[in-house]
NUPAPA-807598 format. One record per atom (N, C-alpha, C): residue number from 1; x, y negated, z negated. Coordinates in Angstrom, 2 decimals. Layout:
{n->NUM	X->X	Y->Y	Z->Z} $
...
END
This chain:
{n->1	X->0.85	Y->10.55	Z->12.09} $
{n->1	X->0.23	Y->9.56	Z->13.03} $
{n->1	X->-0.97	Y->9.00	Z->12.44} $
{n->2	X->-1.15	Y->7.74	Z->12.34} $
{n->2	X->-2.24	Y->7.09	Z->11.75} $
{n->2	X->-3.45	Y->6.97	Z->12.69} $
{n->3	X->-4.60	Y->7.14	Z->12.22} $
{n->3	X->-5.83	Y->6.92	Z->13.01} $
{n->3	X->-6.06	Y->5.49	Z->13.23} $
{n->4	X->-5.34	Y->4.61	Z->12.53} $
{n->4	X->-5.58	Y->3.15	Z->12.56} $
{n->4	X->-4.74	Y->2.49	Z->13.62} $
{n->5	X->-3.99	Y->3.26	Z->14.44} $
{n->5	X->-3.28	Y->2.63	Z->15.52} $
{n->5	X->-4.27	Y->2.11	Z->16.52} $
{n->6	X->-4.02	Y->0.88	Z->16.97} $
{n->6	X->-4.96	Y->0.28	Z->17.92} $
{n->6	X->-4.68	Y->0.79	Z->19.30} $
{n->7	X->-5.79	Y->1.16	Z->19.97} $
{n->7	X->-5.74	Y->1.53	Z->21.36} $
{n->7	X->-5.76	Y->0.25	Z->22.15} $
{n->8	X->-5.58	Y->0.39	Z->23.45} $
{n->8	X->-5.72	Y->-0.75	Z->24.31} $
{n->8	X->-7.12	Y->-1.23	Z->24.32} $
{n->9	X->-7.30	Y->-2.52	Z->24.12} $
{n->9	X->-8.64	Y->-3.09	Z->24.18} $
{n->9	X->-9.46	Y->-3.11	Z->22.95} $
{n->10	X->-8.91	Y->-2.67	Z->21.82} $
{n->10	X->-9.74	Y->-2.74	Z->20.60} $
{n->10	X->-9.37	Y->-1.65	Z->19.62} $
{n->11	X->-10.27	Y->-1.54	Z->18.59} $
{n->11	X->-10.00	Y->-0.59	Z->17.54} $
{n->11	X->-10.13	Y->0.88	Z->18.05} $
{n->12	X->-9.56	Y->1.76	Z->17.26} $
{n->12	X->-9.68	Y->3.18	Z->17.62} $
{n->12	X->-11.03	Y->3.76	Z->17.29} $
{n->13	X->-11.25	Y->5.02	Z->17.75} $
{n->13	X->-12.50	Y->5.67	Z->17.47} $
{n->13	X->-12.04	Y->7.03	Z->16.90} $
{n->14	X->-12.79	Y->7.54	Z->15.89} $
{n->14	X->-12.47	Y->8.80	Z->15.26} $
{n->14	X->-13.70	Y->9.73	Z->15.24} $
{n->15	X->-13.46	Y->11.02	Z->15.07} $
{n->15	X->-14.55	Y->11.97	Z->14.90} $
{n->15	X->-15.07	Y->11.90	Z->13.41} $
{n->16	X->-16.16	Y->12.53	Z->13.18} $
{n->16	X->-16.62	Y->12.56	Z->11.80} $
{n->16	X->-15.69	Y->13.37	Z->10.89} $
{n->17	X->-15.04	Y->14.39	Z->11.51} $
{n->17	X->-14.09	Y->15.20	Z->10.68} $
{n->17	X->-12.92	Y->14.32	Z->10.28} $
{n->18	X->-12.38	Y->13.52	Z->11.25} $
{n->18	X->-11.25	Y->12.61	Z->10.92} $
{n->18	X->-11.70	Y->11.56	Z->9.91} $
{n->19	X->-12.92	Y->11.04	Z->10.06} $
{n->19	X->-13.44	Y->10.05	Z->9.13} $
{n->19	X->-13.51	Y->10.65	Z->7.72} $
{n->20	X->-14.06	Y->11.86	Z->7.62} $
{n->20	X->-14.24	Y->12.55	Z->6.32} $
{n->20	X->-12.88	Y->12.77	Z->5.68} $
{n->21	X->-11.89	Y->13.19	Z->6.48} $
{n->21	X->-10.57	Y->13.43	Z->5.90} $
{n->21	X->-9.90	Y->12.19	Z->5.33} $
{n->22	X->-9.97	Y->11.13	Z->6.06} $
{n->22	X->-9.21	Y->9.89	Z->5.62} $
{n->22	X->-9.99	Y->9.08	Z->4.64} $
{n->23	X->-11.25	Y->9.41	Z->4.35} $
{n->23	X->-12.01	Y->8.69	Z->3.26} $
{n->23	X->-12.26	Y->9.61	Z->2.06} $
{n->24	X->-11.63	Y->10.78	Z->2.05} $
{n->24	X->-11.77	Y->11.70	Z->0.86} $
{n->24	X->-13.01	Y->12.47	Z->0.85} $
{n->25	X->-13.73	Y->12.61	Z->2.03} $
{n->25	X->-14.92	Y->13.42	Z->2.10} $
{n->25	X->-14.64	Y->14.79	Z->2.67} $
{n->26	X->-13.38	Y->15.04	Z->3.11} $
{n->26	X->-13.06	Y->16.25	Z->3.80} $
{n->26	X->-12.86	Y->17.43	Z->2.79} $
{n->27	X->-12.88	Y->18.60	Z->3.35} $
{n->27	X->-12.66	Y->19.79	Z->2.53} $
{n->27	X->-11.13	Y->20.15	Z->2.38} $
{n->28	X->-10.33	Y->19.60	Z->3.27} $
{n->28	X->-8.93	Y->19.90	Z->3.25} $
{n->28	X->-8.26	Y->19.46	Z->2.00} $
{n->29	X->-7.33	Y->20.21	Z->1.53} $
{n->29	X->-6.61	Y->19.85	Z->0.28} $
{n->29	X->-5.81	Y->18.58	Z->0.50} $
{n->30	X->-5.43	Y->18.27	Z->1.72} $
{n->30	X->-4.65	Y->17.08	Z->2.04} $
{n->30	X->-5.49	Y->15.89	Z->2.45} $
{n->31	X->-6.80	Y->15.90	Z->2.17} $
{n->31	X->-7.57	Y->14.77	Z->2.49} $
{n->31	X->-7.06	Y->13.53	Z->1.84} $
{n->32	X->-6.76	Y->12.56	Z->2.65} $
{n->32	X->-6.12	Y->11.34	Z->2.18} $
{n->32	X->-6.99	Y->10.54	Z->1.21} $
{n->33	X->-8.08	Y->10.05	Z->1.72} $
{n->33	X->-9.03	Y->9.34	Z->0.82} $
{n->33	X->-8.66	Y->7.87	Z->0.60} $
{n->34	X->-7.68	Y->7.34	Z->1.27} $
{n->34	X->-7.33	Y->5.95	Z->1.00} $
{n->34	X->-8.14	Y->4.98	Z->1.76} $
{n->35	X->-8.78	Y->5.35	Z->2.84} $
{n->35	X->-9.62	Y->4.45	Z->3.65} $
{n->35	X->-11.06	Y->4.35	Z->3.06} $
{n->36	X->-11.75	Y->3.32	Z->3.37} $
{n->36	X->-13.12	Y->3.08	Z->2.88} $
{n->36	X->-14.10	Y->3.41	Z->4.07} $
{n->37	X->-15.05	Y->4.20	Z->3.72} $
{n->37	X->-16.14	Y->4.44	Z->4.72} $
{n->37	X->-17.13	Y->3.30	Z->4.57} $
{n->38	X->-17.16	Y->2.41	Z->5.60} $
{n->38	X->-18.03	Y->1.22	Z->5.62} $
{n->38	X->-19.25	Y->1.49	Z->6.48} $
{n->39	X->-20.39	Y->1.57	Z->5.82} $
{n->39	X->-21.64	Y->1.84	Z->6.49} $
{n->39	X->-22.25	Y->0.49	Z->6.86} $
{n->40	X->-22.52	Y->0.23	Z->8.11} $
{n->40	X->-22.96	Y->-1.10	Z->8.54} $
{n->40	X->-24.41	Y->-1.09	Z->9.01} $
{n->41	X->-25.08	Y->0.02	Z->8.67} $
{n->41	X->-26.57	Y->0.10	Z->9.04} $
{n->41	X->-27.36	Y->-0.93	Z->8.24} $
{n->42	X->-28.62	Y->-1.08	Z->8.64} $
{n->42	X->-29.53	Y->-2.00	Z->7.92} $
{n->42	X->-29.89	Y->-1.39	Z->6.60} $
{n->43	X->-30.36	Y->-2.21	Z->5.62} $
{n->43	X->-30.61	Y->-1.73	Z->4.28} $
{n->43	X->-31.61	Y->-0.52	Z->4.22} $
{n->44	X->-32.69	Y->-0.50	Z->4.99} $
{n->44	X->-33.63	Y->0.62	Z->4.96} $
{n->44	X->-32.94	Y->1.90	Z->5.40} $
{n->45	X->-31.98	Y->1.83	Z->6.34} $
{n->45	X->-31.30	Y->3.03	Z->6.77} $
{n->45	X->-30.34	Y->3.55	Z->5.64} $
{n->46	X->-29.66	Y->2.58	Z->5.05} $
{n->46	X->-28.74	Y->2.88	Z->3.91} $
{n->46	X->-29.56	Y->3.59	Z->2.75} $
{n->47	X->-30.76	Y->3.02	Z->2.43} $
{n->47	X->-31.54	Y->3.56	Z->1.35} $
{n->47	X->-32.03	Y->5.00	Z->1.69} $
{n->48	X->-32.26	Y->5.31	Z->2.93} $
{n->48	X->-32.76	Y->6.67	Z->3.31} $
{n->48	X->-31.68	Y->7.73	Z->3.07} $
{n->49	X->-30.45	Y->7.34	Z->3.34} $
{n->49	X->-29.34	Y->8.29	Z->3.10} $
{n->49	X->-28.02	Y->7.74	Z->3.66} $
{n->50	X->-26.98	Y->8.00	Z->2.86} $
{n->50	X->-25.62	Y->7.51	Z->3.20} $
{n->50	X->-24.60	Y->8.51	Z->2.64} $
{n->51	X->-23.38	Y->8.35	Z->3.09} $
{n->51	X->-22.28	Y->9.22	Z->2.53} $
{n->51	X->-22.02	Y->8.77	Z->1.13} $
{n->52	X->-21.73	Y->9.71	Z->0.23} $
{n->52	X->-21.33	Y->9.32	Z->-1.14} $
{n->52	X->-20.04	Y->8.48	Z->-1.07} $
{n->53	X->-19.98	Y->7.51	Z->-1.94} $
{n->53	X->-18.85	Y->6.55	Z->-2.13} $
{n->53	X->-18.69	Y->5.59	Z->-0.92} $
{n->54	X->-19.62	Y->5.62	Z->0.08} $
{n->54	X->-19.51	Y->4.71	Z->1.17} $
{n->54	X->-19.89	Y->3.31	Z->0.60} $
{n->55	X->-19.39	Y->2.32	Z->1.33} $
{n->55	X->-19.63	Y->0.94	Z->0.95} $
{n->55	X->-20.58	Y->0.39	Z->2.05} $
{n->56	X->-21.49	Y->-0.46	Z->1.57} $
{n->56	X->-22.53	Y->-0.97	Z->2.55} $
{n->56	X->-22.46	Y->-2.49	Z->2.78} $
{n->57	X->-22.48	Y->-2.88	Z->4.01} $
{n->57	X->-22.80	Y->-4.20	Z->4.45} $
{n->57	X->-23.29	Y->-4.06	Z->5.91} $
{n->58	X->-24.45	Y->-4.66	Z->6.18} $
{n->58	X->-25.02	Y->-4.44	Z->7.47} $
{n->58	X->-24.27	Y->-5.26	Z->8.62} $
{n->59	X->-24.32	Y->-4.78	Z->9.81} $
{n->59	X->-23.79	Y->-5.47	Z->10.94} $
{n->59	X->-24.33	Y->-6.85	Z->11.07} $
{n->60	X->-25.61	Y->-6.99	Z->10.81} $
{n->60	X->-26.24	Y->-8.31	Z->10.97} $
{n->60	X->-25.61	Y->-9.29	Z->9.95} $
{n->61	X->-25.39	Y->-8.80	Z->8.74} $
{n->61	X->-24.72	Y->-9.68	Z->7.74} $
{n->61	X->-23.32	Y->-10.01	Z->8.14} $
{n->62	X->-22.51	Y->-9.04	Z->8.60} $
{n->62	X->-21.20	Y->-9.35	Z->9.03} $
{n->62	X->-21.17	Y->-10.34	Z->10.19} $
{n->63	X->-22.07	Y->-10.16	Z->11.16} $
{n->63	X->-22.21	Y->-11.07	Z->12.32} $
{n->63	X->-22.55	Y->-12.46	Z->11.87} $
{n->64	X->-23.29	Y->-12.55	Z->10.75} $
{n->64	X->-23.72	Y->-13.89	Z->10.25} $
{n->64	X->-22.61	Y->-14.53	Z->9.44} $
{n->65	X->-21.49	Y->-13.82	Z->9.22} $
{n->65	X->-20.36	Y->-14.40	Z->8.47} $
{n->65	X->-20.15	Y->-13.89	Z->7.11} $
{n->66	X->-21.01	Y->-12.93	Z->6.67} $
{n->66	X->-20.79	Y->-12.35	Z->5.33} $
{n->66	X->-19.46	Y->-11.70	Z->5.22} $
{n->67	X->-18.81	Y->-11.82	Z->4.08} $
{n->67	X->-17.55	Y->-11.16	Z->3.87} $
{n->67	X->-17.72	Y->-9.72	Z->3.56} $
{n->68	X->-16.62	Y->-9.05	Z->3.50} $
{n->68	X->-16.64	Y->-7.63	Z->3.06} $
{n->68	X->-16.86	Y->-7.48	Z->1.59} $
{n->69	X->-17.53	Y->-6.44	Z->1.16} $
{n->69	X->-17.63	Y->-6.17	Z->-0.26} $
{n->69	X->-16.25	Y->-5.99	Z->-0.87} $
{n->70	X->-16.11	Y->-6.29	Z->-2.15} $
{n->70	X->-14.79	Y->-6.23	Z->-2.84} $
{n->70	X->-14.13	Y->-4.89	Z->-2.63} $
{n->71	X->-14.92	Y->-3.78	Z->-2.67} $
{n->71	X->-14.29	Y->-2.47	Z->-2.61} $
{n->71	X->-13.67	Y->-2.19	Z->-1.20} $
{n->72	X->-14.06	Y->-2.98	Z->-0.25} $
{n->72	X->-13.57	Y->-2.75	Z->1.14} $
{n->72	X->-12.48	Y->-3.77	Z->1.58} $
{n->73	X->-12.20	Y->-4.72	Z->0.75} $
{n->73	X->-11.23	Y->-5.72	Z->1.11} $
{n->73	X->-9.83	Y->-5.20	Z->1.01} $
{n->74	X->-8.99	Y->-5.57	Z->2.04} $
{n->74	X->-7.58	Y->-5.24	Z->2.09} $
{n->74	X->-7.32	Y->-3.69	Z->2.11} $
{n->75	X->-8.24	Y->-2.99	Z->2.67} $
{n->75	X->-8.14	Y->-1.52	Z->2.77} $
{n->75	X->-8.45	Y->-1.09	Z->4.20} $
{n->76	X->-7.92	Y->0.01	Z->4.69} $
{n->76	X->-8.28	Y->0.46	Z->5.98} $
{n->76	X->-9.82	Y->0.86	Z->5.95} $
{n->77	X->-10.52	Y->0.53	Z->7.06} $
{n->77	X->-11.90	Y->0.68	Z->7.15} $
{n->77	X->-12.28	Y->1.72	Z->8.23} $
{n->78	X->-13.12	Y->2.65	Z->7.86} $
{n->78	X->-13.72	Y->3.63	Z->8.83} $
{n->78	X->-15.23	Y->3.23	Z->8.86} $
{n->79	X->-15.57	Y->2.67	Z->9.97} $
{n->79	X->-16.94	Y->2.07	Z->10.11} $
{n->79	X->-17.89	Y->3.02	Z->10.72} $
{n->80	X->-19.06	Y->3.12	Z->10.06} $
{n->80	X->-20.07	Y->4.13	Z->10.51} $
{n->80	X->-21.44	Y->3.48	Z->10.63} $
{n->81	X->-22.25	Y->3.89	Z->11.62} $
{n->81	X->-23.66	Y->3.52	Z->11.74} $
{n->81	X->-24.47	Y->4.77	Z->12.01} $
{n->82	X->-25.63	Y->4.66	Z->12.65} $
{n->82	X->-26.39	Y->5.87	Z->12.90} $
{n->82	X->-25.84	Y->6.76	Z->13.99} $
{n->83	X->-25.44	Y->6.11	Z->15.10} $
{n->83	X->-24.99	Y->6.93	Z->16.28} $
{n->83	X->-23.68	Y->6.51	Z->16.86} $
{n->84	X->-23.03	Y->5.38	Z->16.40} $
{n->84	X->-21.72	Y->4.98	Z->16.89} $
{n->84	X->-21.71	Y->3.74	Z->17.71} $
{n->85	X->-22.87	Y->3.15	Z->18.00} $
{n->85	X->-22.92	Y->1.97	Z->18.84} $
{n->85	X->-22.61	Y->0.66	Z->18.02} $
{n->86	X->-23.37	Y->0.52	Z->16.95} $
{n->86	X->-23.15	Y->-0.67	Z->16.15} $
{n->86	X->-21.82	Y->-0.63	Z->15.39} $
{n->87	X->-21.38	Y->0.58	Z->14.99} $
{n->87	X->-20.08	Y->0.66	Z->14.33} $
{n->87	X->-18.91	Y->0.20	Z->15.22} $
{n->88	X->-19.02	Y->0.49	Z->16.53} $
{n->88	X->-17.99	Y->0.04	Z->17.43} $
{n->88	X->-17.94	Y->-1.52	Z->17.49} $
{n->89	X->-19.17	Y->-2.14	Z->17.53} $
{n->89	X->-19.20	Y->-3.51	Z->17.52} $
{n->89	X->-18.62	Y->-4.09	Z->16.19} $
{n->90	X->-18.99	Y->-3.49	Z->15.12} $
{n->90	X->-18.47	Y->-3.97	Z->13.78} $
{n->90	X->-16.94	Y->-3.74	Z->13.69} $
{n->91	X->-16.40	Y->-2.66	Z->14.17} $
{n->91	X->-15.00	Y->-2.40	Z->14.12} $
{n->91	X->-14.26	Y->-3.42	Z->14.97} $
{n->92	X->-14.81	Y->-3.83	Z->16.10} $
{n->92	X->-14.22	Y->-4.87	Z->16.94} $
{n->92	X->-14.19	Y->-6.16	Z->16.21} $
{n->93	X->-15.31	Y->-6.50	Z->15.56} $
{n->93	X->-15.39	Y->-7.77	Z->14.83} $
{n->93	X->-14.38	Y->-7.77	Z->13.68} $
{n->94	X->-14.32	Y->-6.70	Z->12.95} $
{n->94	X->-13.41	Y->-6.61	Z->11.82} $
{n->94	X->-11.95	Y->-6.65	Z->12.25} $
{n->95	X->-11.64	Y->-5.96	Z->13.38} $
{n->95	X->-10.28	Y->-6.04	Z->13.90} $
{n->95	X->-9.92	Y->-7.44	Z->14.30} $
{n->96	X->-10.89	Y->-8.17	Z->14.83} $
{n->96	X->-10.66	Y->-9.59	Z->15.27} $
{n->96	X->-10.34	Y->-10.43	Z->13.99} $
{n->97	X->-10.87	Y->-10.05	Z->12.84} $
{n->97	X->-10.66	Y->-10.68	Z->11.57} $
{n->97	X->-9.32	Y->-10.28	Z->11.00} $
{n->98	X->-8.63	Y->-9.30	Z->11.57} $
{n->98	X->-7.37	Y->-8.87	Z->11.08} $
{n->98	X->-7.45	Y->-7.61	Z->10.25} $
{n->99	X->-8.59	Y->-6.98	Z->10.10} $
{n->99	X->-8.72	Y->-5.77	Z->9.31} $
{n->99	X->-8.28	Y->-4.50	Z->10.14} $
{n->100	X->-7.82	Y->-3.50	Z->9.41} $
{n->100	X->-7.54	Y->-2.20	Z->10.03} $
{n->100	X->-8.86	Y->-1.48	Z->10.05} $
{n->101	X->-9.40	Y->-1.26	Z->11.22} $
{n->101	X->-10.74	Y->-0.66	Z->11.37} $
{n->101	X->-10.83	Y->0.25	Z->12.53} $
{n->102	X->-11.48	Y->1.36	Z->12.31} $
{n->102	X->-11.80	Y->2.34	Z->13.41} $
{n->102	X->-13.32	Y->2.64	Z->13.26} $
{n->103	X->-13.93	Y->3.05	Z->14.38} $
{n->103	X->-15.34	Y->3.40	Z->14.27} $
{n->103	X->-15.51	Y->4.89	Z->14.47} $
{n->104	X->-16.64	Y->5.41	Z->13.94} $
{n->104	X->-16.89	Y->6.85	Z->13.95} $
{n->104	X->-17.79	Y->7.17	Z->15.08} $
{n->105	X->-17.26	Y->8.04	Z->15.99} $
{n->105	X->-18.06	Y->8.53	Z->17.09} $
{n->105	X->-19.21	Y->9.37	Z->16.61} $
{n->106	X->-20.40	Y->9.10	Z->17.07} $
{n->106	X->-21.53	Y->9.86	Z->16.66} $
{n->106	X->-22.24	Y->9.47	Z->15.41} $
{n->107	X->-21.60	Y->8.63	Z->14.58} $
{n->107	X->-22.16	Y->8.06	Z->13.40} $
{n->107	X->-22.70	Y->9.04	Z->12.41} $
{n->108	X->-23.69	Y->8.59	Z->11.61} $
{n->108	X->-24.31	Y->9.34	Z->10.62} $
{n->108	X->-25.01	Y->10.61	Z->11.13} $
{n->109	X->-25.50	Y->10.52	Z->12.36} $
{n->109	X->-26.13	Y->11.65	Z->12.91} $
{n->109	X->-25.16	Y->12.84	Z->13.01} $
{n->110	X->-23.93	Y->12.61	Z->13.54} $
{n->110	X->-22.98	Y->13.64	Z->13.67} $
{n->110	X->-22.40	Y->14.02	Z->12.25} $
{n->111	X->-22.33	Y->13.05	Z->11.37} $
{n->111	X->-21.93	Y->13.33	Z->10.01} $
{n->111	X->-22.75	Y->14.40	Z->9.38} $
{n->112	X->-24.09	Y->14.15	Z->9.35} $
{n->112	X->-25.05	Y->15.07	Z->8.82} $
{n->112	X->-25.02	Y->16.44	Z->9.53} $
{n->113	X->-24.90	Y->16.43	Z->10.90} $
{n->113	X->-24.87	Y->17.66	Z->11.66} $
{n->113	X->-23.63	Y->18.50	Z->11.36} $
{n->114	X->-22.56	Y->17.80	Z->10.91} $
{n->114	X->-21.34	Y->18.53	Z->10.57} $
{n->114	X->-21.39	Y->19.08	Z->9.21} $
{n->115	X->-22.51	Y->18.89	Z->8.50} $
{n->115	X->-22.64	Y->19.41	Z->7.14} $
{n->115	X->-22.02	Y->18.55	Z->6.03} $
{n->116	X->-21.67	Y->17.35	Z->6.43} $
{n->116	X->-21.10	Y->16.47	Z->5.47} $
{n->116	X->-22.20	Y->15.83	Z->4.53} $
{n->117	X->-21.92	Y->15.45	Z->3.37} $
{n->117	X->-23.01	Y->15.09	Z->2.41} $
{n->117	X->-23.70	Y->13.74	Z->2.78} $
{n->118	X->-24.96	Y->13.73	Z->2.62} $
{n->118	X->-25.80	Y->12.50	Z->2.73} $
{n->118	X->-26.69	Y->12.47	Z->1.52} $
{n->119	X->-26.55	Y->11.26	Z->0.80} $
{n->119	X->-27.25	Y->11.17	Z->-0.46} $
{n->119	X->-28.21	Y->9.95	Z->-0.38} $
{n->120	X->-29.19	Y->9.91	Z->-1.25} $
{n->120	X->-30.05	Y->8.72	Z->-1.44} $
{n->120	X->-29.48	Y->7.87	Z->-2.55} $
{n->121	X->-30.11	Y->6.75	Z->-2.87} $
{n->121	X->-29.54	Y->5.86	Z->-3.92} $
{n->121	X->-29.46	Y->6.48	Z->-5.30} $
{n->122	X->-30.16	Y->7.58	Z->-5.54} $
{n->122	X->-30.17	Y->8.25	Z->-6.84} $
{n->122	X->-29.28	Y->9.42	Z->-6.83} $
{n->123	X->-28.57	Y->9.73	Z->-5.74} $
{n->123	X->-27.71	Y->10.86	Z->-5.76} $
{n->123	X->-28.35	Y->12.12	Z->-5.25} $
{n->124	X->-29.59	Y->12.11	Z->-4.89} $
{n->124	X->-30.32	Y->13.22	Z->-4.34} $
{n->124	X->-30.02	Y->13.41	Z->-2.87} $
{n->125	X->-30.63	Y->14.39	Z->-2.22} $
{n->125	X->-30.44	Y->14.53	Z->-0.85} $
{n->125	X->-31.06	Y->13.48	Z->-0.06} $
{n->126	X->-30.27	Y->12.88	Z->0.84} $
{n->126	X->-30.75	Y->11.77	Z->1.72} $
{n->126	X->-30.96	Y->12.26	Z->3.11} $
{n->127	X->-31.51	Y->11.39	Z->3.95} $
{n->127	X->-31.74	Y->11.71	Z->5.32} $
{n->127	X->-31.13	Y->10.59	Z->6.15} $
{n->128	X->-30.89	Y->10.84	Z->7.44} $
{n->128	X->-30.35	Y->9.86	Z->8.34} $
{n->128	X->-31.52	Y->9.17	Z->9.04} $
{n->129	X->-31.78	Y->7.95	Z->8.77} $
{n->129	X->-32.96	Y->7.19	Z->9.34} $
{n->129	X->-32.47	Y->6.36	Z->10.50} $
END
């Protein structure tokens, strides 16, 4: 069963554990890893800390009409922000554009609390800002 099935009224929502598994961040041997973790926080939040291999474009840029980064085009998207509010908006916008998108409940706060990796731009330990 795919996490990318649309629920009624918009894109689906996933837990951080589901997000980690389908973006290759999970510990399970069967972690799929085919989806892109799309971080839509503002640049200062991204710089403070983000998931390894995540792709960044801010919600404000998306709302202004910016396209997706090349690494995220034509791939399933798992959209994350700090707490899950902006990512829901972004997933709805992306779904309206025809993308397969789900948002992560609890965002990077829950990601970090679950012990999943958060790095800074140099690969060191990052923080959720």
